[in-house]
C-alpha positions in Angstrom: -49.0 77.0 -20.7 -50.5 78.3 -17.6 -50.0 77.5 -14.2 -47.9 78.9 -11.3 -44.8 79.0 -9.5 -45.2 78.8 -6.0 -42.3 80.0 -3.4 -42.2 79.1 0.4 -39.4 81.3 1.2 -38.6 81.0 4.8 -35.2 82.3 7.0 -33.7 79.0 6.7 -34.9 77.3 3.2 -36.7 78.1 0.1 -38.9 75.3 -1.4 -40.7 75.9 -5.0 -43.4 74.4 -6.1 -44.6 74.3 -10.2 -48.0 73.7 -10.3 -50.3 73.3 -13.2 -53.5 74.9 -14.7 -55.5 72.8 -12.0 -53.6 73.9 -9.4 -52.3 70.5 -9.1 -48.4 70.3 -7.9 -46.5 68.9 -10.8 -42.9 68.9 -9.2 -41.4 70.3 -5.8 -37.8 71.4 -5.3 -36.2 72.7 -2.1 -32.7 74.4 -1.2 -31.0 75.7 1.9 -31.5 79.1 0.6 -33.3 80.8 3.2 -33.1 84.9 3.6 -30.3 84.6 5.5 -28.4 81.9 3.7 -28.2 83.1 0.0 -26.1 81.8 -2.9 -23.9 84.3 -4.6 -26.0 86.6 -6.7 -28.6 86.5 -4.2 -32.6 86.3 -4.4 -32.3 86.6 -8.1 -29.6 83.8 -8.3 -31.6 81.6 -5.7 -34.8 81.9 -8.1 -33.0 81.5 -11.0 -31.6 78.0 -9.8 -34.5 76.6 -7.9 -36.7 77.4 -11.2 -34.1 76.3 -13.9 -35.8 74.4 -17.1 -39.7 75.4 -15.1 -41.6 77.1 -17.7 -42.0 80.9 -17.2 -45.0 81.3 -15.1 -46.5 83.8 -12.8 -44.6 83.7 -9.7 -46.2 84.4 -6.0 -44.0 83.7 -2.8 -45.0 83.7 1.0 -42.7 84.0 4.1 -39.7 85.6 5.1 -39.1 86.9 1.8 -41.4 89.7 2.4 -40.1 91.0 5.4 -37.8 93.9 6.4 -34.4 91.3 5.8 -36.4 90.1 2.5 -36.5 90.5 -1.0 -39.4 93.3 -0.7 -41.0 94.5 2.6 -44.7 93.5 2.4 -46.3 95.4 5.5 -48.6 92.7 8.1 -51.8 92.7 7.9 -53.8 92.9 10.9 -56.2 90.1 11.9 -58.9 89.2 10.8 -57.7 88.0 7.2 -58.8 85.9 4.7 -57.6 84.6 1.3 -59.0 87.7 -0.7 -57.7 90.4 2.2 -54.3 88.9 1.5 -54.4 89.2 -1.9 -55.0 92.7 -1.9 -52.1 93.8 0.1 -49.6 91.7 -2.4 -46.7 93.9 -3.7 -44.7 92.8 -6.4 -41.0 93.5 -8.0 -39.3 92.8 -11.4 -36.6 90.1 -11.2 -33.5 90.3 -13.3 -35.1 87.6 -15.8 -37.6 90.4 -16.5 -40.9 88.4 -14.8 -42.7 89.8 -11.7 -42.1 88.1 -8.3 -45.3 88.5 -5.9 -45.2 88.4 -2.5 -48.1 87.8 0.2 -48.1 90.0 3.1 -47.9 88.4 6.9 -50.0 88.6 9.6 -50.1 90.4 12.5 -52.1 90.0 15.7 -52.7 93.0 17.8 -53.8 91.0 20.7 -50.5 90.0 21.4 -49.0 91.5 19.8 -47.7 88.5 17.4 -46.7 88.2 13.9 -46.5 85.3 11.4 -45.3 85.4 7.8 -45.9 81.9 5.4 -48.4 80.2 7.9 -51.2 82.3 7.1 -50.5 81.0 3.2 -50.1 77.5 4.7 -53.7 77.8 7.1 -55.6 79.1 4.2 -54.3 76.3 1.5 -55.2 73.9 4.1 -58.7 75.0 4.2 -59.3 74.5 0.3 -58.0 71.0 0.9 -60.6 70.4 3.7 -63.5 73.2 3.3 -65.4 71.4 6.5 -62.7 73.3 8.5 -63.7 76.9 6.9 -66.2 77.5 9.7 -64.3 76.9 13.0 -61.2 75.1 13.4 -57.9 75.2 15.5 -54.4 74.7 13.7 -51.2 73.6 15.3 -48.1 74.5 13.3 -45.1 73.0 14.8 -41.3 74.2 13.8 -38.8 76.4 15.3 -41.5 79.0 16.0 -44.5 77.0 16.7 -47.7 78.5 16.1 -51.0 77.8 17.1 -54.1 79.5 15.2 -58.1 79.6 14.9 -59.5 79.9 11.8 -63.3 81.3 11.7 -65.6 81.7 8.4 -62.2 81.2 6.4 -60.5 84.1 8.1 -57.5 83.9 10.4 -58.6 85.0 13.5 -56.2 84.4 16.2 -52.7 82.8 16.8 -50.0 82.7 18.9 -46.3 81.8 18.5 -44.2 79.5 20.9 -40.3 79.4 20.5 -40.5 75.8 21.2 -38.3 74.6 18.3 -35.5 77.1 18.8 -35.3 76.8 22.4 -34.7 73.0 22.2 -31.8 74.0 19.9 -30.2 76.6 22.2 -30.4 74.2 25.4 -29.1 71.3 23.1 -26.4 72.9 21.8 -25.6 75.8 23.9 -26.7 74.7 27.6 -24.9 72.9 30.4 -28.3 70.5 30.5 -27.0 68.1 27.1 -23.2 68.4 28.2 -21.9 65.2 27.4 -25.1 63.5 26.3 -23.6 62.4 23.2 -26.0 62.0 19.8 -29.6 62.3 20.5 -31.2 58.7 20.4 -35.1 58.2 20.4 -36.4 57.4 23.8 -40.5 57.7 24.1 -40.3 56.7 27.7 -38.1 59.9 28.3 -40.1 61.8 26.0 -43.2 61.0 27.8 -42.0 61.7 30.9 -40.9 65.0 29.9 -44.1 65.6 28.7 -45.9 64.4 31.5 -43.8 66.8 33.9 -44.9 69.6 32.1 -48.3 68.6 32.0 -48.4 68.4 35.6 -46.3 71.2 36.5 -49.5 73.9 37.4 -49.0 77.2 37.8 -45.1 77.4 38.1 -45.0 75.8 34.4 -42.3 73.7 32.8 -39.6 76.0 32.7 -38.9 75.8 36.4 -38.5 72.1 35.7 -35.6 72.7 33.2 -32.8 71.5 35.5 -34.5 68.7 36.3 -32.8 67.3 33.0 -29.5 68.0 34.6 -30.3 66.7 38.0 -31.9 63.5 37.2 -29.2 62.3 35.0 -26.3 63.3 38.1 -28.9 61.0 40.1 -28.7 58.3 37.7 -32.8 58.5 37.2 -32.5 59.7 33.2 -29.2 58.2 30.6 -27.5 61.0 29.5 -28.5 60.0 26.0 -32.1 60.2 26.9 -31.8 64.2 28.2 -32.6 65.3 24.7 -35.8 63.3 24.6 -36.7 64.7 28.0 -36.4 68.3 27.4 -38.1 67.7 23.7 -40.9 66.3 25.7 -40.4 69.1 28.5 -40.9 71.9 26.0 -43.4 70.3 24.0 -45.2 69.4 26.8 -45.1 73.1 28.1 -46.8 74.3 24.6 -49.7 72.1 25.0 -50.2 73.0 28.8 -49.7 76.8 28.1 -51.9 77.1 25.2 -54.5 75.0 26.5 -54.3 77.3 29.8 -55.1 80.4 27.9 -58.5 79.4 26.4 -58.1 80.8 23.2 -58.2 78.0 21.0 -61.4 75.4 20.8 -60.2 71.5 21.9 -63.5 69.9 21.8 -62.8 68.8 18.3 -59.5 67.5 16.8 -56.8 69.8 16.3 -55.1 70.3 12.9 -51.7 69.9 12.4 -49.6 71.5 9.0 -46.0 70.4 9.0 -43.2 67.8 8.7 -44.4 64.3 9.2 -42.0 63.4 11.7 -42.5 66.7 13.9 -46.3 66.4 13.7 -46.1 62.7 15.0 -44.0 63.5 18.2 -46.7 66.3 18.8 -49.5 63.8 18.5 -47.7 61.6 21.0 -47.5 64.6 23.4 -50.8 65.1 23.0 -52.0 62.0 23.9 -51.0 62.6 27.5 -53.5 65.7 27.4 -56.2 63.4 26.3 -55.9 65.8 22.8 -57.0 64.3 19.4 -54.5 65.8 17.0 -55.3 64.9 13.0 -52.6 63.7 10.6 -50.2 66.5 9.3 -50.9 68.0 6.5 -47.8 68.7 3.5 -47.2 71.2 1.0 -50.5 73.5 2.2 -48.3 76.7 1.4 -48.7 75.4 -2.3 -52.3 75.3 -2.1 -52.4 78.3 -0.5 -50.5 80.1 -3.2 -52.8 78.8 -5.5 -55.6 79.9 -4.2 -54.7 83.9 -3.8 -52.9 83.7 -7.1 -56.9 82.6 -8.3 -58.1 85.5 -6.0 -55.8 88.3 -7.6 -56.1 87.3 -11.1 -52.1 85.8 -11.7 -54.0 82.6 -12.8 -57.8 81.8 -13.8 -59.6 78.5 -13.1 -63.6 78.1 -12.5 -62.8 75.6 -9.9 -60.7 77.9 -7.6 -63.0 78.6 -4.8 -63.6 76.6 -1.8 -67.3 76.6 -0.9 -67.8 78.8 2.5 -69.4 77.6 5.5 -70.8 79.9 8.4 -70.5 79.7 12.1 -71.1 81.4 15.4 -67.4 82.2 16.0 
């Protein structure tokens, strides 16, 4: 049997894909076993459990599993980088079950400096799904550490990290801003109010407005249960405002989204207040990126693995 076991192994979670000989996903499994929350037995035990009853196929992993705190450190590769270049820097280790685990490197952006692990594989996988975007496209990958990235001629050419999700969690759980606010409830009006406040914050930026969440609540202008939605809008709105202000990312064409559908829908709602068009989100892009890299380095063989390439003036 031919195919691939793809592993998207992050800080807080592990997702495994069984791909068949054509690169189609046969089955997906997820566990809360990121590199900081492994089961007894560590990486080997996590891998054995999540791939139980699957065939013994070549295995390729991306994400924080290749970090200094991961299973095997794989050095970052500087931009620009495409699928072939990432494949040339893959490193391998022998697991206790006798099979190798191959690990994709992350990317480093000297302009920041900035780094990513896992998102590069998602980006390159997304290009195999939408080859028309190979020549020049801008991508948003919302999450704990949100990424904005630009792809040019099939290579990741630039990216920027914003800690939007982590900041929201810290403010939500450990600051005075949400004290006494109770459970978060969906409140699109409060969310939009935060987005618009960030959009209109000018050179001061939305961080100058964070305490307004408490002041509005004390004035009775914002219900306590609406404070988290207001903060979410403020932070996502600031991510959009500041990223656009850098002029590093084109927005004269629809911005592409990769990630959780619900979170991406929130970004689309926020973008509407900036008159931005965001495409529907792509799921499981990492699996397709892992398949493409596996084809390039000969872990799997297929006559249809290479996506057509276009040229641009990036």
